[in-house]
C-alpha positions as CSV (number, residue, x, y, z in Angstrom):
1,M,19.9,-0.9,-19.0
2,E,21.2,-3.1,-16.2
3,T,20.8,-6.7,-15.2
4,L,18.5,-7.3,-12.3
5,F,21.5,-8.9,-10.4
6,N,23.4,-5.6,-10.7
7,K,20.4,-3.5,-9.7
8,Y,20.0,-5.6,-6.5
9,A,23.7,-5.5,-5.8
10,E,23.7,-1.7,-6.1
11,L,20.7,-1.3,-3.8
12,I,22.2,-3.7,-1.2
13,K,25.5,-1.8,-1.4
14,T,23.9,1.6,-0.7
15,G,21.9,0.2,2.3
16,K,18.9,2.2,1.0
17,W,16.7,-0.9,1.4
18,Q,16.9,-0.6,5.2
19,Y,14.1,0.6,7.5
20,Y,15.9,-0.9,10.5
21,P,19.6,-0.7,11.0
22,Y,21.3,-3.8,9.7
23,V,25.0,-4.1,9.6
24,K,25.4,-7.7,8.5
25,E,25.9,-9.0,5.0
26,F,22.8,-9.2,2.9
27,E,22.3,-11.3,-0.2
28,I,19.5,-13.3,-1.7
29,Y,21.5,-16.2,-3.2
30,G,22.2,-18.6,-0.4
31,D,19.3,-20.9,0.6
32,D,20.0,-20.9,4.3
33,Y,20.8,-17.3,4.4
34,C,17.4,-16.2,3.1
35,K,15.5,-17.6,6.1
36,N,18.1,-16.4,8.5
37,F,17.9,-12.9,7.1
38,I,14.1,-12.7,7.8
39,H,14.8,-13.8,11.3
40,Q,17.6,-11.3,11.8
41,Y,16.0,-8.3,10.1
42,V,12.3,-8.7,10.7
43,V,12.3,-10.4,14.1
44,K,15.6,-9.4,15.8
45,E,16.0,-5.8,14.4
46,G,12.3,-5.2,13.9
47,G,11.0,-6.8,17.0
48,K,8.3,-8.7,15.2
49,D,8.6,-12.1,16.8
50,I,5.0,-13.1,15.9
51,P,4.0,-16.8,15.8
52,M,3.7,-16.7,12.0
53,V,7.4,-16.3,11.6
54,E,8.3,-19.4,13.6
55,E,5.3,-21.5,12.5
56,Y,5.1,-20.7,8.8
57,L,8.6,-19.6,7.7
58,S,10.2,-23.0,8.4
59,N,7.6,-24.6,6.1
60,L,8.3,-22.5,3.1
61,S,10.7,-23.8,0.4
62,N,14.0,-22.2,-0.2
63,E,12.7,-21.2,-3.7
64,R,9.8,-19.4,-2.2
65,I,12.0,-17.5,0.3
66,K,14.3,-16.3,-2.5
67,H,11.2,-15.1,-4.4
68,I,10.1,-13.2,-1.3
69,L,13.4,-11.4,-0.9
70,S,13.6,-10.7,-4.6
71,C,10.1,-9.1,-4.5
72,F,11.3,-7.0,-1.4
73,L,14.2,-5.6,-3.4
74,L,12.4,-5.2,-6.7
75,G,9.6,-3.2,-5.2
76,I,12.0,-0.7,-3.6
77,I,13.9,-0.3,-6.9
78,I,10.6,0.5,-8.8
79,Y,9.6,2.9,-6.1
80,D,12.9,4.7,-6.2
81,E,13.3,4.8,-10.0
82,N,9.7,5.6,-11.2
83,Q,8.4,9.0,-10.1
84,S,4.7,8.4,-10.9
85,I,4.6,5.2,-8.8
86,R,6.5,6.9,-6.0
87,T,4.2,10.0,-6.1
88,C,1.1,7.8,-6.0
89,I,2.4,5.8,-3.0
90,D,3.5,8.9,-1.1
91,A,0.1,10.6,-1.7
92,F,-1.7,7.5,-0.4
93,L,0.5,7.3,2.7
94,K,-0.1,10.9,3.5
95,E,-3.8,10.1,3.9
96,L,-3.0,7.5,6.6
97,P,-2.9,8.6,10.2
98,S,0.8,8.7,11.3
99,G,0.5,9.5,15.0
100,K,3.6,11.0,16.5
101,R,6.0,9.2,14.1
102,K,8.6,11.5,12.5
103,E,9.6,9.7,9.4
104,S,9.8,10.5,5.7
105,D,7.5,9.2,3.0
106,R,10.2,6.8,1.9
107,E,10.7,5.5,5.4
108,R,7.0,4.8,5.8
109,F,7.0,3.1,2.4
110,L,9.9,0.9,3.4
111,Y,8.1,-0.1,6.6
112,I,4.8,-1.1,4.9
113,W,6.5,-2.6,1.9
114,M,8.6,-4.8,4.2
115,L,5.4,-6.2,5.7
116,I,3.7,-6.7,2.4
117,S,6.6,-8.2,0.5
118,V,8.1,-10.4,3.2
119,F,4.8,-11.8,4.5
120,H,2.9,-12.0,1.2
121,D,3.5,-15.8,0.7
122,F,3.7,-17.0,4.3
123,G,0.2,-18.5,3.9
124,Y,1.6,-21.2,1.7
125,A,2.4,-23.2,4.8
126,V,-1.4,-23.5,5.2
127,E,-2.3,-23.8,1.5
128,H,0.2,-26.7,1.2
129,K,-1.2,-28.3,4.3
130,K,2.0,-28.1,6.3
131,K,0.2,-26.2,9.0
132,D,-3.3,-26.8,10.3
133,F,-6.0,-24.1,10.0
134,S,-9.6,-24.4,11.2
135,R,-12.8,-22.9,10.0
136,K,-13.3,-21.5,13.4
137,E,-10.0,-19.7,13.3
138,L,-10.9,-18.4,9.8
139,S,-14.2,-16.9,11.0
140,S,-12.5,-15.3,14.0
141,L,-9.7,-13.7,12.0
142,L,-12.1,-12.4,9.3
143,K,-14.2,-10.7,12.0
144,E,-11.1,-8.8,13.2
145,M,-10.0,-7.5,9.7
146,P,-10.4,-3.7,9.6
147,Q,-11.8,-1.5,6.9
148,R,-9.8,-1.2,3.7
149,F,-8.8,2.5,3.8
150,N,-9.1,2.4,0.0
151,S,-5.9,0.4,-0.1
152,V,-7.6,-2.2,-2.4
153,P,-10.6,-1.8,-4.8
154,S,-14.0,-1.8,-3.2
155,I,-14.9,-5.1,-4.8
156,Y,-12.6,-6.7,-2.2
157,N,-14.3,-7.1,1.1
158,K,-14.7,-9.6,3.9
159,N,-17.5,-11.5,2.1
160,L,-15.3,-11.8,-0.9
161,L,-12.4,-13.2,1.1
162,R,-14.8,-15.8,2.6
163,N,-16.2,-16.7,-0.8
164,Y,-12.8,-17.1,-2.4
165,I,-11.7,-19.4,0.5
166,T,-14.9,-21.5,-0.2
167,Y,-14.0,-21.6,-3.9
168,K,-10.5,-22.8,-3.2
169,C,-11.6,-25.4,-0.8
170,C,-14.3,-26.6,-3.2
171,R,-12.1,-26.8,-6.3
172,F,-8.6,-27.4,-4.9
173,N,-9.3,-28.8,-1.4
174,C,-7.1,-26.2,0.2
175,Y,-7.2,-22.7,1.7
176,D,-5.8,-19.7,-0.2
177,H,-2.4,-18.6,1.0
178,G,-3.1,-14.9,0.4
179,V,-6.3,-14.7,2.4
180,I,-4.8,-16.7,5.2
181,G,-1.6,-14.8,5.3
182,G,-3.2,-11.4,5.3
183,I,-5.9,-12.0,8.0
184,K,-3.5,-13.8,10.2
185,L,-0.8,-11.2,9.9
186,F,-3.1,-8.4,10.9
187,K,-4.3,-10.2,14.0
188,E,-0.8,-11.2,15.1
189,L,0.8,-7.8,14.5
190,C,-2.0,-6.0,16.4
191,D,-1.7,-8.5,19.4
192,L,2.0,-7.9,19.4
193,R,1.7,-4.1,19.3
194,R,-0.8,-4.0,22.2
195,E,1.5,-6.2,24.2
196,R,4.7,-4.2,23.5
197,V,3.4,-0.7,23.6
198,K,4.2,-0.3,27.3
199,K,7.3,-2.6,27.4
200,D,9.4,-2.1,24.4
201,T,11.1,1.3,24.2
202,D,13.4,0.4,21.3
203,H,10.6,0.3,18.7
204,Y,7.5,2.4,17.9
205,W,4.4,0.6,19.0
206,K,1.7,3.3,19.1
207,E,-1.9,2.6,17.9
208,D,-1.5,4.3,14.5
209,L,0.7,1.4,13.4
210,E,-2.5,-0.6,13.0
211,Y,-3.3,1.5,9.9
212,D,0.0,0.3,8.4
213,F,-0.9,-3.3,9.4
214,A,-4.3,-3.0,7.8
215,V,-2.9,-1.8,4.5
216,A,-0.4,-4.6,4.4
217,A,-2.9,-7.2,5.4
218,W,-5.5,-6.3,2.8
219,A,-2.8,-6.2,0.0
220,I,-1.7,-9.7,1.0
221,A,-5.2,-11.1,1.5
222,C,-6.3,-10.0,-2.0
223,H,-3.1,-10.5,-4.1
224,N,-3.9,-14.1,-5.0
225,I,-7.6,-13.7,-5.9
226,F,-7.5,-14.3,-9.6
227,Y,-9.7,-12.8,-12.3
228,I,-11.0,-15.4,-14.7
229,N,-12.1,-15.2,-18.3
230,K,-15.6,-16.3,-19.0
231,T,-14.3,-18.7,-21.7
232,E,-12.6,-20.7,-19.0
233,D,-14.3,-23.9,-17.8
234,Y,-14.7,-22.9,-14.2
235,H,-16.1,-19.4,-14.6
236,W,-19.5,-20.6,-13.6
237,C,-18.0,-21.6,-10.2
238,Y,-17.1,-18.0,-9.7
239,T,-20.6,-16.9,-10.4
240,Q,-22.2,-19.5,-8.1
241,M,-19.8,-18.7,-5.3
242,G,-20.3,-14.9,-5.3
243,L,-17.2,-14.1,-7.3
244,G,-19.0,-13.0,-10.5
245,R,-17.4,-9.6,-10.5
246,F,-14.1,-11.3,-11.1
247,V,-15.3,-12.9,-14.4
248,Y,-14.4,-10.9,-17.5
249,S,-14.8,-11.3,-21.3
250,D,-12.1,-9.0,-22.6
251,K,-10.1,-7.0,-20.1
252,V,-10.7,-6.1,-16.5
253,R,-8.9,-3.2,-14.8
254,K,-10.0,-2.8,-11.2
255,I,-6.6,-2.2,-9.5
256,S,-5.5,1.4,-10.0
257,Q,-1.9,2.6,-9.8
258,K,-3.2,6.0,-8.6
259,Q,-5.9,4.8,-6.1
260,H,-4.4,1.6,-4.8
261,P,-0.7,2.1,-5.4
262,L,0.8,-0.3,-2.8
263,F,-1.6,-3.1,-3.9
264,F,-0.7,-2.3,-7.5
265,L,3.0,-2.5,-6.8
266,L,2.6,-5.9,-5.1
267,C,0.6,-7.3,-8.0
268,L,3.1,-5.9,-10.5
269,V,6.2,-7.1,-8.6
270,D,4.8,-10.5,-7.9
271,S,4.1,-11.0,-11.6
272,I,7.4,-9.9,-13.0
273,E,9.8,-11.2,-10.4
274,P,11.7,-13.9,-12.2
275,L,12.8,-16.3,-9.4
276,K,9.1,-17.3,-9.0
277,T,9.3,-18.7,-12.6
278,Y,12.7,-20.3,-12.3
279,S,14.5,-20.2,-9.0
280,D,18.1,-20.6,-10.3
281,N,19.9,-17.3,-9.5
282,S,21.1,-17.2,-13.2
283,M,17.7,-15.6,-13.9
284,L,18.8,-12.4,-12.2
285,H,21.7,-12.2,-14.8
286,S,19.3,-13.0,-17.7
287,I,17.0,-10.1,-17.2
288,N,17.9,-6.6,-18.1
289,L,15.6,-3.9,-16.5
290,D,15.1,-0.3,-17.6
291,I,12.6,1.7,-15.5
292,Q,11.5,4.8,-17.3
293,S,9.0,7.5,-16.5
294,D,6.2,5.9,-18.5
295,K,7.2,2.2,-18.7
296,I,9.2,-0.7,-17.5
297,I,11.3,-2.5,-20.1
298,I,12.3,-6.0,-19.4
299,Q,14.9,-7.3,-21.9
300,I,14.8,-11.1,-22.1
301,D,17.0,-12.1,-25.0
302,S,19.6,-13.9,-22.8
303,F,17.3,-16.4,-21.1
304,P,18.9,-19.8,-20.4
305,C,16.1,-21.8,-21.9
306,P,13.4,-21.1,-24.5
307,C,10.8,-22.9,-22.4
308,I,11.5,-20.7,-19.3
309,K,11.5,-17.7,-21.5
310,T,8.0,-18.6,-22.9
311,T,6.7,-19.3,-19.4
312,Y,8.0,-16.0,-18.1
313,M,6.8,-14.0,-21.1
314,N,3.3,-15.4,-20.8
315,K,3.1,-14.6,-17.1
316,V,4.1,-11.0,-17.7
317,L,1.9,-10.5,-20.8
318,N,-1.0,-11.7,-18.7
319,L,-0.8,-8.4,-16.9
320,N,-2.5,-6.9,-20.0
321,E,-5.8,-8.6,-19.1
322,W,-6.1,-7.6,-15.5
323,L,-3.6,-4.9,-14.4
324,I,-1.9,-2.7,-17.0
325,D,-1.0,-2.5,-20.7
326,T,1.8,-4.8,-21.6
327,E,3.3,-5.9,-24.9
328,Y,6.2,-7.8,-26.4
329,S,8.5,-6.5,-29.1
330,N,12.1,-6.7,-30.1
331,N,12.9,-9.3,-27.4
332,A,11.6,-7.0,-24.7
333,L,8.5,-6.8,-22.5
334,N,7.1,-3.3,-22.2
335,I,4.9,-2.5,-19.2
336,K,3.2,0.9,-19.7
337,L,2.8,2.8,-16.5
338,D,0.4,5.7,-15.8
339,T,2.1,9.1,-15.8
340,L,1.0,12.1,-13.7
């Protein structure tokens, strides 16, 4: 069992996180470095100079950016070290049209996971009201969202996205960062692809990329739509606003590791990534991670503070209600994965 810090260091050292060539130093510990890395890797090396990067990235906190890059690395580690998750993802990707691209399953995973993990929280710039966003723009972007390609469960659709936005506006007076981030990312990446396909010979811009964009956009758009227990005060708001299928009494398991593996991976990683709970880099030294064939074991006996430990434990244990079996024993969190 290794610390998360050591696992990240080993992955960075091998360079196996790269989809695009990147010869510069990579680390997730310096505040300024994190934003610069996204500019260098996603924009400069990847050619994705979409407006979202310039407009939204500068409005994200350093803590949020560190969480984003930590999710990026953690997802790759889980994909590499757990065969069942990797097999499910590879099988799903084989069903997506690939055009004339000649790349391995892992390379395509790295491309789509980069989009999902790096952009999944960009919408906070709107949710925190640092960037304006209009109802007219929302309606326009929702119309352009494509079909789901079974990348998320069937209960997630355009009406659901619209209803959840209405709920967030009503209850919290803000938009939802996931929905906004997902629908905006799809539009901007498609616009960029159509503009670059005849001009940019350094990158692949054929039409089949829009399938990858769609998978990433739907995962991002849906990842923050919470399930709510019917004992909670606001469950009636869900019912009134067309979100009744997200109200549960015991457990609800709609997101399948086998059927929706990339969405499943995002939900899992976003929940167990520790810098989201406490942004000090010491957290990466406090967590020991063991990824086995049928489970992920998170050892948490060396946490710096009992309050942080409790907060993190509760967040991970909450997976038991809506995603996958999770339990706590002997100072370790055990997340039980499906096996093939």
